[in-house]
ROLUM-796025 format. One record per atom (N, C-alpha, C): z, y, x negated; residue in three letters. Coordinates in pm, whole numbers, padded with zeros to 5 digits, always signed. Atoms other than C-alpha are relative to their C-alpha. Layout:
ZYXALA ...
//
This chain:
+00131-00026-00021UNK +10141-00869+00066UNK +00002-00011+00197UNK +00029-00062-00126UNK +09974-00746+00415UNK -00028-00141+00104UNK +00031+00112-00104UNK +09944-00989+00725UNK -00166-00038-00010UNK +00149+00015-00016UNK +09557-00926+00694UNK -00013-00052-00117UNK +00061+00044+00100UNK +09531-01031+00355UNK +00057-00142-00006UNK -00036+00140+00034UNK +09752-01362+00416UNK -00106-00056+00106UNK +00130+00067-00123UNK +09485-01432+00707UNK -00101-00033-00108UNK +00103+00015+00072UNK +09205-01363+00467UNK -00013-00132-00104UNK -00048+00075+00074UNK +09364-01612+00216UNK +00016-00151+00053UNK -00037+00133-00085UNK +09440-01867+00492UNK -00162-00031+00046UNK +00121+00018-00017UNK +09078-01835+00592UNK -00102-00070-00110UNK +00055+00041+00132UNK +08928-01891+00243UNK +00029-00128-00036UNK -00066+00120+00055UNK +09149-02186+00174UNK -00067-00098+00106UNK +00053+00106-00118UNK +08996-02370+00519UNK -00158-00012-00035UNK +00183+00024+00043UNK +08620-02321+00401UNK -00005-00082-00104UNK -00038+00073+00122UNK +08719-02453+00042UNK +00013-00133+00063UNK -00072+00153-00012UNK +08873-02760+00201UNK -00120-00080+00070UNK +00137+00012-00083UNK +08557-02765+00449UNK -00091-00065-00122UNK +00103+00016+00104UNK +08304-02757+00156UNK +00051-00136-00081UNK -00023+00107+00061UNK +08488-03020-00043UNK -00004-00142+00057UNK +00040+00103-00066UNK +08504-03276+00223UNK -00124-00005+00057UNK +00100+00033-00042UNK +08178-03222+00323UNK -00104-00069-00122UNK +00078+00063+00128UNK +08052-03294-00045UNK +00062-00143-00022UNK -00055+00148-00002UNK +08285-03600-00039UNK -00074-00094+00090UNK +00093+00067-00122UNK +08132-03718+00278UNK -00150-00015+00003UNK +00172-00003-00012UNK +07758-03650+00206UNK -00053-00131-00085UNK +00032+00118+00032UNK +07717-03973+00021UNK +00001-00098+00104UNK -00044+00110-00109UNK +07820-04180+00311UNK -00106+00013+00098UNK +00105-00010-00115UNK +07555-04046+00519UNK -00126-00085+00036UNK +00129+00093+00008UNK +07261-04244+00433UNK +00032-00180+00028UNK -00003+00116-00047UNK +07442-04543+00493UNK +00025-00044+00170UNK -00041+00019-00152UNK +07512-04490+00870UNK -00156-00027+00116UNK +00111-00024-00056UNK +07258-04566+01108UNK -00059+00081+00111UNK -00001-00165-00064UNK +07273-04231+01285UNK +00045+00057-00099UNK -00034-00100+00102UNK +07356-03923+01122UNK +00124+00090+00076UNK -00134-00087-00062UNK +07703-03732+01234UNK -00048+00120-00072UNK +00002-00126+00039UNK +07656-03357+01221UNK +00113+00061-00055UNK -00150-00053+00067UNK +07893-03113+01059UNK +00094+00025+00142UNK -00075-00057-00112UNK +08013-03039+01441UNK +00063-00170+00058UNK -00030+00105-00050UNK +08085-03410+01494UNK +00144-00064+00019UNK -00158+00022+00002UNK +08464-03451+01424UNK +00045+00129+00096UNK -00085-00088-00074UNK +08526-03150+01644UNK +00013-00025+00129UNK +00026+00010-00114UNK +08411-03283+01957UNK +00116-00124+00092UNK -00102+00114-00052UNK +08717-03561+02011UNK +00080+00098+00047UNK -00130-00124-00034UNK +08970-03221+02049UNK -00048+00031+00134UNK +00014-00102-00097UNK +08997-03026+02386UNK -00091+00100-00005UNK +00109-00105-00027UNK +08715-02788+02406UNK +00042+00142+00101UNK +00009-00112-00092UNK +08765-02449+02578UNK -00077+00137-00020UNK +00086-00131+00039UNK +08518-02225+02384UNK -00137-00008+00117UNK +00140+00018-00092UNK +08170-02174+02593UNK -00099+00094-00112UNK +00141-00072+00055UNK +07909-02147+02293UNK -00109+00004+00077UNK +00126-00052-00060UNK +07604-01994+02395UNK -00096-00094-00025UNK +00097+00064+00071UNK +07389-02219+02151UNK +00038-00154+00034UNK -00023+00149+00018UNK +07397-02617+02209UNK -00011-00028-00121UNK -00087+00058+00119UNK +07554-02798+01916UNK -00044-00172+00001UNK +00037+00101+00014UNK +07407-03105+01798UNK +00135-00091-00056UNK -00068+00093+00045UNK +07659-03379+01754UNK -00057-00146-00084UNK +00057+00120+00039UNK +07471-03678+01630UNK -00166+00006+00001UNK +00171+00003-00033UNK +07101-03726+01540UNK -00019-00107-00073UNK +00036+00084+00043UNK +06883-03977+01400UNK +00016-00165+00091UNK -00045+00099-00086UNK +06995-04214+01708UNK -00124-00086+00063UNK +00108+00100-00033UNK +06736-04494+01829UNK +00014+00016+00176UNK +00000+00012-00135UNK +06688-04440+02206UNK +00105+00011+00059UNK -00138-00047-00051UNK +07031-04322+02311UNK -00036-00015+00169UNK +00057+00022-00141UNK +07059-04444+02692UNK +00143+00048+00041UNK -00062-00030-00057UNK +07406-04405+02792UNK +00149+00064-00101UNK -00111-00046+00090UNK +07755-04218+02679UNK +00110+00003+00079UNK -00132+00023-00020UNK +08102-04279+02731UNK +00113+00082-00077UNK -00145-00013+00103UNK +08452-04094+02613UNK +00110-00097+00021UNK -00102+00069+00025UNK +08726-04285+02500UNK +00120+00074+00039UNK -00122-00090-00038UNK +09064-04150+02603UNK +00061+00104-00106UNK -00056-00085+00111UNK +09134-03983+02270UNK -00148+00128-00027UNK +00114-00131-00034UNK +08789-03776+02337UNK -00136-00080-00111UNK +00111+00053+00058UNK +08570-04029+02096UNK -00127-00058+00076UNK +00105-00011-00081UNK +08233-04077+02208UNK -00075-00170-00036UNK +00092+00061+00030UNK +08054-04408+02266UNK -00182+00051+00023UNK +00176-00007-00026UNK +07665-04436+02286UNK -00069-00111-00022UNK +00078+00103-00009UNK +07453-04719+02386UNK -00131+00056-00060UNK +00121-00013+00036UNK +07119-04741+02224UNK -00087-00134+00051UNK +00066+00120-00037UNK +06844-04953+02372UNK -00031-00112-00069UNK +00076+00097+00080UNK +06736-05152+02091UNK +00156-00116+00001UNK -00118+00087-00017UNK +07109-05343+02142UNK +00107+00051-00047UNK -00120-00044+00097UNK +07362-05136+01935UNK +00082+00108+00125UNK -00084-00090-00031UNK +07662-04945+02052UNK +00074+00082-00102UNK -00055-00052+00110UNK +07742-04672+01837UNK +00123+00068+00032UNK -00120-00030-00023UNK +08122-04547+01783UNK -00033+00164-00093UNK +00026-00092+00078UNK +08013-04164+01698UNK +00141+00019-00131UNK -00100-00053+00119UNK +08339-04046+01555UNK +00043-00078-00132UNK -00047+00111+00095UNK +08445-04378+01392UNK -00113-00027-00115UNK +00142+00056+00090UNK +08057-04399+01226UNK +00034-00153-00006UNK -00023+00153-00046UNK +08112-04774+01342UNK -00183-00004+00103UNK +00113+00055-00076UNK +07790-04981+01501UNK +00031-00127+00029UNK -00027+00143-00064UNK +07859-05258+01715UNK -00132-00072+00049UNK +00122+00119-00043UNK +07557-05529+01762UNK +00030-00053+00127UNK -00023+00089-00086UNK +07550-05670+02104UNK -00086-00098+00009UNK +00085+00110-00001UNK +07409-05989+02145UNK -00069-00065+00113UNK +00056+00040-00140UNK +07166-06125+02345UNK -00102+00078+00082UNK +00102-00104-00093UNK +06986-05777+02459UNK -00163-00016-00056UNK +00137-00011+00023UNK +06616-05801+02491UNK -00068+00150+00028UNK +00074-00157-00020UNK +06449-05466+02417UNK -00154-00027+00032UNK +00104+00029-00070UNK +06150-05480+02619UNK -00070+00149+00056UNK +00070-00108-00097UNK +05938-05147+02771UNK +00146+00074-00012UNK -00079-00084-00066UNK +06206-04981+02975UNK +00147-00077-00009UNK -00104+00117-00009UNK +06469-05315+02921UNK +00067-00002-00135UNK -00095+00022+00145UNK +06744-05348+02634UNK +00131+00024+00071UNK -00131-00022-00013UNK +07086-05212+02615UNK +00024+00154+00066UNK -00006-00105-00091UNK +07147-04982+02918UNK +00108+00104+00035UNK -00107-00057-00018UNK +07442-04849+03060UNK +00121-00036-00036UNK -00148-00010+00005UNK +07823-04833+02985UNK +00071+00082+00071UNK -00091-00056-00093UNK +08106-04773+03185UNK +00157-00051-00076UNK -00130+00085+00042UNK +08517-04809+03080UNK +00043-00018+00129UNK -00063-00002-00124UNK +08734-04948+03340UNK +00091+00092+00013UNK -00116-00135-00025UNK +08970-04689+03512UNK +00115-00018-00058UNK -00108+00053+00068UNK +09259-04876+03346UNK -00033-00033-00170UNK +00034+00039+00160UNK +09098-04876+02986UNK +00081+00034-00077UNK -00100-00003+00085UNK +09406-04739+02821UNK +00084-00096-00016UNK -00086+00090+00018UNK +09573-05016+02882UNK -00049-00136+00003UNK +00051+00122+00014UNK +09349-05316+02908UNK -00120+00007-00119UNK +00123+00003+00092UNK +09044-05178+02670UNK -00125-00048+00050UNK +00117+00051-00019UNK +08786-05317+02900UNK -00090+00093+00025UNK +00114-00082+00014UNK +08431-05186+02861UNK -00114-00104+00074UNK +00124+00031-00074UNK +08120-05258+03069UNK -00127+00020-00043UNK +00122-00039+00017UNK +07750-05281+02986UNK -00077-00081+00089UNK +00125+00029-00072UNK +07429-05333+03159UNK -00106-00032-00086UNK +00080+00037+00076UNK +07174-05501+02983UNK -00105-00085+00034UNK +00127+00103-00045UNK +06829-05667+02979UNK +00006-00119-00114UNK +00034+00150+00103UNK +06808-06048+02850UNK -00106-00092+00052UNK +00105+00076-00020UNK +06566-06311+02821UNK +00052-00150+00036UNK -00064+00137-00028UNK +06635-06655+02989UNK -00070-00125-00081UNK +00045+00155+00089UNK +06548-07014+02818UNK -00164-00018+00100UNK +00152-00007-00062UNK +06219-06989+03069UNK -00069+00130-00056UNK +00063-00098+00038UNK +06132-06689+02910UNK -00013+00095+00094UNK -00031-00103-00061UNK +06199-06477+03211UNK +00091+00117-00024UNK -00086-00102+00046UNK +06381-06140+03216UNK +00097+00002+00104UNK -00124-00041-00093UNK +06706-06060+03379UNK +00101+00107-00033UNK -00099-00075+00029UNK +06949-05790+03387UNK +00121-00044+00043UNK -00129+00058-00002UNK +07313-05852+03372UNK +00122+00110-00028UNK -00133-00065+00026UNK +07662-05680+03358UNK +00089-00067-00060UNK -00120+00096+00069UNK +07896-05803+03064UNK +00135+00102-00012UNK -00153-00098+00007UNK +08270-05681+03035UNK +00053-00098-00125UNK -00057+00061+00114UNK +08431-05716+02696UNK +00121+00085-00020UNK -00098-00112+00085UNK +08756-05587+02512UNK -00018+00058-00120UNK +00058-00070+00100UNK +08699-05312+02304UNK +00103+00017-00100UNK -00116+00007+00107UNK +08931-05412+01977UNK -00070+00109-00119UNK +00032-00078+00100UNK +08872-05102+01754UNK -00148+00030+00023UNK +00161-00013-00025UNK +08503-05172+01652UNK -00052-00153+00014UNK +00061+00190-00055UNK +08495-05532+01769UNK -00030-00005+00172UNK +00013+00033-00164UNK +08366-05642+02143UNK +00056-00176-00014UNK -00069+00154+00021UNK +08609-05943+02207UNK -00008-00026+00160UNK +00010+00042-00095UNK +08644-06156+02501UNK -00102+00041+00110UNK +00102+00013-00024UNK +08295-06150+02623UNK +00004-00077+00155UNK +00029+00059-00100UNK +08238-06215+03010UNK -00112+00059+00077UNK +00124-00069-00107UNK +07938-06175+03251UNK +00060-00018+00152UNK -00057-00009-00169UNK +08065-06074+03605UNK -00095+00008+00062UNK +00079-00028-00088UNK +07727-06019+03762UNK -00164-00035-00106UNK +00120+00054+00019UNK +07386-06220+03671UNK -00106+00003+00065UNK +00133+00028-00097UNK +07032-06276+03779UNK -00070+00115+00060UNK +00044-00133-00068UNK +06952-05904+03856UNK -00151-00022-00048UNK +00148-00018+00047UNK +06558-05900+03834UNK -00022+00078-00075UNK +00030-00094+00098UNK +06426-05767+03528UNK -00172-00022-00053UNK +00159-00032+00027UNK +06094-05656+03404UNK -00018+00096-00148UNK -00049-00115+00117UNK +05997-05447+03108UNK -00012+00129+00043UNK -00030-00147-00031UNK +06004-05147+03333UNK +00099-00038+00130UNK -00057+00013-00117UNK +06198-05074+03660UNK +00119-00099+00004UNK -00173+00050+00024UNK +06571-05188+03534UNK +00075+00066+00044UNK -00098-00080-00052UNK +06776-04929+03676UNK +00083-00010-00130UNK -00076-00001+00116UNK +07082-04956+03452UNK +00093+00058-00008UNK -00112-00112-00043UNK +07312-04679+03537UNK +00134-00075+00079UNK -00125+00017-00036UNK +07680-04807+03582UNK +00118+00089+00006UNK -00121-00087-00044UNK +08011-04634+03693UNK +00078-00008+00075UNK -00109+00021-00102UNK +08334-04663+03846UNK +00004+00113+00071UNK -00040-00070-00117UNK +08402-04472+04157UNK +00115+00057+00017UNK -00124-00016-00043UNK +08682-04294+04306UNK +00094-00130+00047UNK -00074+00111-00080UNK +08761-04608+04483UNK +00061-00110-00109UNK -00045+00067+00064UNK +08817-04779+04195UNK -00053-00140-00034UNK +00093+00111+00063UNK +08497-04989+04187UNK -00100+00021-00049UNK +00111-00017+00073UNK +08196-05048+03995UNK -00129+00038+00070UNK +00110-00011-00036UNK +07877-04926+04092UNK -00112-00016-00097UNK +00099+00040+00128UNK +07542-05017+03915UNK -00135+00030+00094UNK +00116-00033-00047UNK +07175-04899+03987UNK -00124-00131-00044UNK +00112+00121+00060UNK +06901-05197+03949UNK -00138+00078+00059UNK +00128+00013-00049UNK +06514-05138+03980UNK -00054-00083+00039UNK +00085+00123-00086UNK +06254-05310+04183UNK -00062-00099-00054UNK +00035+00046+00147UNK +06153-05446+03838UNK -00144-00063+00056UNK +00128-00016-00023UNK +05800-05377+03935UNK -00085-00100+00132UNK +00040+00090-00149UNK +05807-05612+04287UNK +00061+00095+00132UNK -00046-00119-00070UNK +05822-05331+04526UNK +00063-00079+00126UNK -00031+00039-00110UNK +05894-05561+04840UNK +00167-00050-00033UNK -00087-00015+00021UNK +06211-05659+04679UNK +00138+00090+00055UNK -00069-00108-00048UNK +06364-05313+04747UNK +00048-00007+00123UNK +00002-00004-00151UNK +06352-05367+05110UNK +00073-00160+00075UNK -00085+00136-00029UNK +06502-05718+05093UNK +00162-00006-00044UNK -00141-00001+00026UNK +06876-05696+05136UNK +00076-00132-00078UNK -00067+00109+00073UNK +06958-06046+04996UNK -00068-00012-00163UNK +00015-00003+00141UNK +06795-05954+04642UNK +00071+00106-00058UNK -00039-00103+00075UNK +06954-05757+04378UNK -00076+00096-00054UNK +00072-00090+00108UNK +06670-05562+04276UNK -00042+00117+00103UNK +00061-00099-00078UNK +06563-05229+04383UNK +00158+00039+00071UNK -00150+00009-00064UNK +06967-05148+04502UNK +00102+00104-00067UNK -00108-00055+00092UNK +07270-04960+04418UNK +00089-00121+00046UNK -00140+00068-00025UNK +07554-05244+04380UNK +00132+00060+00019UNK -00127-00063-00006UNK +07922-05209+04461UNK +00077-00152-00036UNK -00043+00111+00036UNK +08131-05472+04276UNK +00132+00028-00030UNK -00134+00025+00021UNK +08504-05540+04217UNK +00013-00001-00132UNK +00012-00002+00113UNK +08589-05495+03872UNK -00036-00111-00083UNK +00029+00122+00063UNK +08572-05889+03806UNK -00147-00039+00052UNK +00154+00010-00027UNK +08204-05870+03948UNK -00004-00061+00120UNK +00045+00052-00170UNK +08252-06004+04302UNK -00025+00127+00107UNK +00059-00116-00116UNK +08140-05790+04611UNK +00121+00050+00022UNK -00119-00045-00053UNK +08360-05541+04736UNK -00003-00024+00137UNK +00003+00038-00149UNK +08525-05642+05085UNK -00078+00054+00101UNK +00074-00032-00096UNK +08352-05393+05264UNK -00125+00028-00012UNK +00158-00051+00005UNK +07991-05397+05157UNK -00083-00020+00105UNK +00086-00033-00129UNK +07751-05342+05450UNK -00122-00126-00004UNK +00039+00152-00009UNK +07580-05707+05393UNK +00024-00133-00069UNK -00099+00164+00054UNK +07832-05959+05275UNK -00050-00017-00148UNK +00032+00026+00119UNK +07695-05929+04937UNK +00021+00097-00122UNK -00022-00101+00116UNK +07708-05706+04613UNK -00061+00152+00061UNK +00093-00114-00051UNK +07441-05475+04812UNK +00030+00120+00048UNK -00066-00115-00044UNK +07569-05121+04859UNK -00110+00076+00095UNK +00116-00135-00027UNK +07229-04892+04948UNK -00161-00105-00081UNK +00101+00074+00030UNK +06884-05050+04930UNK -00107+00106+00021UNK +00108-00086-00011UNK +06510-04908+04951UNK -00021+00077-00137UNK +00012-00089+00170UNK +06535-04773+04539UNK -00139-00071-00054UNK +00131+00055+00080UNK +06233-04787+04323UNK +00041-00016-00156UNK -00058+00013+00157UNK +06420-04711+03992UNK +00095+00076+00004UNK -00091-00115+00040UNK +06743-04530+04014UNK +00059-00013-00107UNK -00070-00008+00122UNK +06915-04409+03716UNK +00111+00081-00013UNK -00089-00073+00017UNK +07145-04182+03793UNK +00131-00033+00094UNK -00074+00009-00110UNK +07481-04192+03964UNK +00167+00081-00023UNK -00088-00107+00016UNK +07773-03914+04026UNK +00056+00032+00162UNK -00041-00004-00128UNK +08002-03845+04271UNK +00045+00184+00013UNK -00040-00161-00001UNK +08096-03463+04417UNK +00131+00018+00030UNK -00111-00014-00010UNK +08411-03292+04470UNK +00058-00068+00155UNK -00044+00082-00105UNK +08439-03499+04813UNK +00011-00134+00002UNK -00028+00134+00006UNK +08427-03810+04693UNK -00151-00076+00032UNK +00143+00027-00074UNK +08066-03841+04811UNK -00095-00018-00140UNK +00078+00063+00109UNK +07816-04070+04594UNK -00152+00069+00040UNK +00176-00078+00049UNK +07443-03901+04468UNK -00012-00133-00065UNK +00060+00046+00073UNK +07199-04073+04318UNK -00151+00048-00068UNK +00144-00046+00015UNK +06844-03987+04128UNK -00046-00076-00024UNK +00108+00128-00029UNK +06541-04191+04133UNK -00102+00042-00049UNK +00118-00043+00021UNK +06225-04214+03971UNK -00097-00079+00113UNK +00062+00006-00068UNK +05948-04180+04206UNK -00124-00085-00053UNK +00125+00089+00028UNK +05583-04363+04195UNK -00028+00059-00177UNK +00024-00020+00113UNK +05434-04328+03842UNK -00168-00090-00038UNK +00112+00011+00036UNK +05090-04391+03693UNK -00097+00113+00026UNK +00106-00110-00047UNK +04765-04247+03847UNK +00042+00093+00106UNK -00049-00102-00081UNK +04966-04101+04092UNK +00151+00017-00042UNK -00143-00031+00069UNK +05312-03952+03978UNK +00079+00073+00075UNK -00047-00063-00040UNK +05557-03772+04137UNK +00122-00033+00121UNK -00099+00044-00110UNK +05826-03785+04438UNK +00130-00073-00079UNK -00096-00048+00061UNK +06116-03770+04199UNK +00108+00039+00106UNK -00102-00002-00146UNK +06425-03809+04416UNK +00170+00036-00048UNK -00161-00024-00030UNK +06798-03675+04469UNK +00046-00040+00110UNK -00038+00051-00136UNK +06966-03892+04711UNK +00139-00004+00029UNK -00136+00022-00041UNK +07280-03868+04910UNK +00031-00171+00058UNK -00034+00166+00041UNK +07424-04239+04885UNK +00102-00033+00133UNK -00108+00058-00123UNK +07572-04413+05237UNK -00022-00140-00009UNK +00015+00134-00013UNK +07692-04739+05249UNK -00093-00075+00150UNK +00100+00070-00085UNK +07404-04983+05415UNK -00133+00099+00038UNK +00124-00104-00050UNK +07139-04677+05440UNK -00117-00075-00132UNK +00127+00012+00027UNK +06759-04746+05356UNK -00076+00103-00063UNK +00055-00103+00026UNK +06622-04511+05122UNK -00142-00014+00020UNK +00122-00019-00040UNK +06272-04607+05208UNK -00111-00092-00100UNK +00108+00072+00057UNK +06083-04764+04906UNK -00021-00145-00007UNK +00097-00093+00053UNK +05816-04826+04912UNK -00077+00067+00132UNK +00088-00030-00094UNK +05746-04767+05262UNK -00018+00185+00061UNK +00004-00146+00011UNK +05806-04384+05248UNK +00064+00038-00115UNK -00046-00122+00130UNK +05861-04094+04985UNK -00060+00121+00058UNK -00005-00132+00008UNK +05884-03725+04966UNK +00048+00032+00190UNK -00041-00038-00127UNK +05877-03591+05331UNK -00034-00091+00104UNK +00011+00089-00098UNK +05779-03884+05516UNK +00110-00061+00057UNK -00095+00053-00089UNK +05978-04020+05756UNK -00009-00144+00086UNK +00006+00114-00068UNK +06050-04352+05944UNK +00122-00036+00053UNK -00123+00049-00044UNK +06297-04496+06167UNK +00104-00088-00071UNK -00084+00081+00065UNK +06606-04623+05985UNK +00016+00014-00136UNK +00034-00034+00133UNK +06512-04469+05662UNK +00038+00130-00022UNK -00060-00115+00050UNK +06655-04191+05466UNK -00085+00096-00098UNK +00081-00107+00084UNK +06470-03891+05309UNK +00073+00025-00066UNK -00063-00049+00119UNK +06565-03751+04984UNK +00089+00146+00019UNK -00027-00124+00011UNK +06779-03436+04975UNK -00077+00113-00042UNK +00068-00085+00072UNK +06553-03312+04716UNK -00113-00102-00087UNK +00109+00075+00046UNK +06235-03425+04587UNK -00115+00096-00107UNK +00105-00057+00100UNK +05976-03334+04295UNK -00130+00040+00092UNK +00125-00027-00060UNK +05685-03344+04531UNK -00108-00086-00097UNK +00153+00085+00055UNK +05313-03488+04430UNK -00010+00069-00136UNK +00051-00107+00138UNK +05219-03204+04172UNK +00117-00005-00094UNK -00082+00002+00114UNK +05540-03261+03952UNK +00075-00091-00012UNK -00080+00137+00054UNK +05724-03545+03768UNK +00155+00045-00077UNK -00108-00044+00100UNK +06080-03479+03652UNK +00034-00142-00084UNK -00029+00101+00042UNK +06128-03862+03568UNK +00154-00004-00022UNK -00156-00018+00011UNK +06541-03833+03616UNK +00050-00110-00025UNK -00061+00118+00077UNK +06742-04051+03398UNK +00142-00028+00004UNK -00144-00002+00039UNK +07074-03953+03457UNK +00038+00074+00125UNK -00079-00081-00095UNK +07330-03766+03688UNK +00113+00051+00013UNK -00120-00070+00043UNK +07638-03550+03610UNK +00039+00106+00127UNK -00095-00118-00092UNK +07852-03319+03855UNK +00097+00066-00074UNK -00110-00066+00040UNK +08051-03045+03746UNK -00014+00159+00058UNK -00044-00134-00052UNK +08201-02732+03925UNK -00134+00052+00108UNK +00083-00034-00110UNK +07952-02756+04240UNK -00153-00011-00048UNK +00166+00026+00033UNK +07600-02832+04041UNK +00030-00129-00040UNK +00024+00115+00061UNK +07443-03148+03973UNK -00094-00010-00124UNK +00086+00001+00158UNK +07280-03232+03624UNK -00063-00132-00026UNK +00070+00114+00033UNK +07017-03472+03533UNK -00131+00025-00110UNK +00074-00022+00088UNK +06795-03531+03248UNK -00134-00066+00055UNK +00138+00025-00053UNK +06414-03521+03293UNK -00079-00028-00121UNK +00046+00053+00114UNK +06233-03743+03080UNK -00183+00030-00001UNK +00138-00058-00011UNK +05856-03656+03190UNK +00049+00189+00005UNK +00002-00124+00031UNK +05978-03305+03265UNK +00068+00051-00090UNK -00041-00062+00120UNK +06135-03223+02954UNK +00106+00118+00006UNK -00078-00087-00058UNK +06406-03063+03088UNK +00149-00055+00024UNK -00142+00035-00026UNK +06806-03044+03134UNK -00023+00069+00186UNK -00019-00069-00162UNK +06796-02995+03550UNK +00095+00027+00020UNK -00104-00047-00088UNK +07044-02833+03757UNK -00051+00002+00128UNK +00014+00021-00188UNK +07070-02879+04147UNK +00158+00109+00025UNK -00170-00096-00086UNK +07345-02617+04309UNK -00066+00032+00145UNK -00003+00011-00175UNK +07393-02624+04684UNK -00057-00133+00035UNK +00077+00105-00036UNK +07275-02968+04705UNK +00026-00055+00162UNK -00056+00077-00128UNK +07476-03065+05039UNK -00086+00144+00089UNK -00001-00118-00116UNK +07334-02712+05206UNK -00117+00063-00018UNK +00119-00057+00018UNK +07059-02543+05023UNK -00044+00006-00127UNK +00034+00015+00161UNK +06934-02713+04692UNK -00074+00043-00057UNK +00072-00071+00115UNK +06821-02511+04422UNK -00028-00086-00132UNK +00023+00099+00120UNK +06663-02687+04135UNK -00075+00129-00139UNK -00014-00085+00123UNK +06694-02494+03776UNK -00032-00096-00129UNK +00059+00084+00170UNK +06491-02622+03445UNK +00047+00060-00098UNK -00014-00041+00116UNK +06678-02542+03150UNK -00078-00081-00095UNK +00102+00051+00125UNK +06543-02586+02784UNK -00125-00097+00040UNK +00149+00102-00033UNK +06192-02707+02911UNK -00074+00019-00116UNK +00083+00058+00104UNK +06019-02869+02642UNK +00097+00060-00134UNK -00068-00013+00124UNK +06270-02750+02376UNK +00070-00111-00076UNK -00077+00120+00060UNK +06438-03092+02311UNK -00127-00109+00021UNK +00056+00094-00083UNK +06175-03311+02478UNK +00033-00066+00085UNK -00033+00081-00109UNK +06226-03580+02662UNK +00182-00043+00009UNK -00154+00008+00002UNK +06618-03551+02786UNK +00040-00130+00103UNK -00046+00081-00129UNK +06780-03863+02959UNK +00141-00029+00016UNK -00125+00005-00067UNK +07132-03920+02969UNK +00091+00154+00023UNK -00033-00131-00017UNK +07354-03624+03105UNK +00143-00038+00058UNK -00115+00027-00042UNK +07724-03652+03107UNK +00121+00126-00021UNK -00095-00109+00002UNK +08033-03429+03154UNK +00159-00067-00069UNK -00093+00031+00062UNK +08312-03431+02916UNK +00138+00011+00068UNK -00093-00023-00047UNK +08668-03443+02968UNK +00052+00141+00010UNK -00022-00172+00042UNK +08720-03073+02871UNK -00127+00113+00066UNK +00059-00051-00049UNK +08431-02990+03094UNK -00152+00048-00065UNK +00108-00005+00070UNK +08148-02971+02859UNK -00145-00095+00035UNK +00124+00095-00013UNK +07769-03116+02916UNK -00034-00079-00157UNK +00043+00067+00141UNK +07645-03354+02647UNK -00123-00094+00064UNK +00113+00043-00033UNK +07290-03471+02666UNK -00065-00077-00103UNK +00110+00074+00132UNK +07047-03716+02481UNK -00105+00073+00009UNK +00161+00048-00047UNK +06688-03708+02410UNK -00005-00104-00020UNK +00063+00171+00027UNK +06478-04010+02389UNK -00163+00050-00015UNK +00123+00007+00050UNK +06213-03908+02207UNK -00102-00136-00108UNK +00030+00121+00098UNK +06166-04251+01986UNK -00016-00120+00106UNK +00007+00118-00055UNK +06113-04451+02298UNK -00127-00058+00039UNK +00161+00035-00021UNK +05742-04488+02262UNK -00098+00121+00069UNK +00072-00098-00106UNK +05660-04233+02515UNK -00014+00186-00017UNK -00037-00165+00061UNK +05776-03894+02325UNK -00055+00046-00120UNK +00069-00024+00152UNK +05670-03711+02004UNK +00136+00031-00070UNK -00164-00062+00071UNK +05999-03741+01813UNK -00003+00093-00161UNK +00001-00078+00123UNK +06097-03481+01545UNK +00069-00080-00114UNK -00058+00057+00123UNK +06239-03604+01204UNK +00142-00038+00016UNK -00111+00053-00010UNK +06581-03581+01329UNK +00041-00052+00161UNK -00043+00071-00126UNK +06540-03749+01675UNK +00046-00132-00033UNK -00068-00109-00121UNK +06726-03843+01865UNK +00106+00021-00005UNK -00116-00080-00004UNK +07010-03642+01936UNK +00060+00005+00108UNK -00141+00001-00093UNK +07343-03621+02112UNK +00021+00139-00036UNK +00003-00112+00021UNK +07358-03276+02184UNK +00136+00088+00115UNK -00108-00087-00125UNK +07672-03038+02363UNK -00048+00155+00052UNK +00021-00142-00056UNK +07637-02728+02571UNK +00111+00005+00107UNK -00118-00082-00094UNK +07897-02528+02780UNK -00083+00003+00125UNK +00067-00040-00101UNK +07758-02511+03154UNK +00009+00146+00004UNK +00028-00120-00061UNK +07843-02183+03175UNK -00078+00092-00080UNK +00094-00093+00122UNK +07616-02063+02894UNK -00159-00031+00048UNK +00147+00019-00036UNK +07319-02179+03091UNK -00044+00091+00115UNK 
//
């Protein structure tokens, strides 16, 4: 038998196995709260290919908000109603105490830098107090298979509302936990450095404030309206994306370079306006366009963020010198929220068409993978 014939037989065998496996798995799909696609099993492995077409990893999700990769490549996805989806293992974890209201609910997720050893998982969520008020908090758990154990609230009483809740959390190169908080609809709080609202916070993993924070509390920067993206560039510099004004007057969404103690101006300045002691954005959308940036990721010199109102995957090149904005997939997938870079350098993004503000397709919401080299 020739080498070519052997290869053909091997390929046919793989196809037969795949078809049989798909048939056996099919009956279980209806039991899942989301639907893994044919490519779900692939994404746990390290990938080096650069497919030109985006690949749907999972669909029929409900307002996926944040994505994290476990050390083995498995995916965790938070859903705003209060669920944590383990995509590879087809498991759903319900997070207790979550109050889904407006923009609030189960939002950010982050893994401890030593997750391999301690399995510690952090969640940012909105909850309702006994007096019926809303607050946001960050909770820490130990992820034991598909169970959340050893719950601990590490920071509480972040002002909450049905909108402007922030919610992004991420560990920085310094091993500290950063969190974005919204102004909770009370603009004045953004300028109050004693308040946790309208800020970027910097915490030790146990929730205490970092020793060198500029105001002696958890606040790292202030004057923010509703930041929802955190990312660090190759130099370890922190950046953030932020929602500008909304309602009848929209626009002035921002990409900001974040420094300790800096005041980013809300509600006193926006766009190109200046005031002593306040920092202008590196890039903003202007008064005639709205991105509604809901995330931020950095890869190979470019920043990426999802646009909700802008219905695009945005890319910013040269942010530190001459920022150039490109909108990818404009209108192709509707509202785009999370964008994250996988360990093997692929971009994963989520749609947010079931959040009450979109026009969902039958298979929304989706988790999608694309190679940045194909953009």
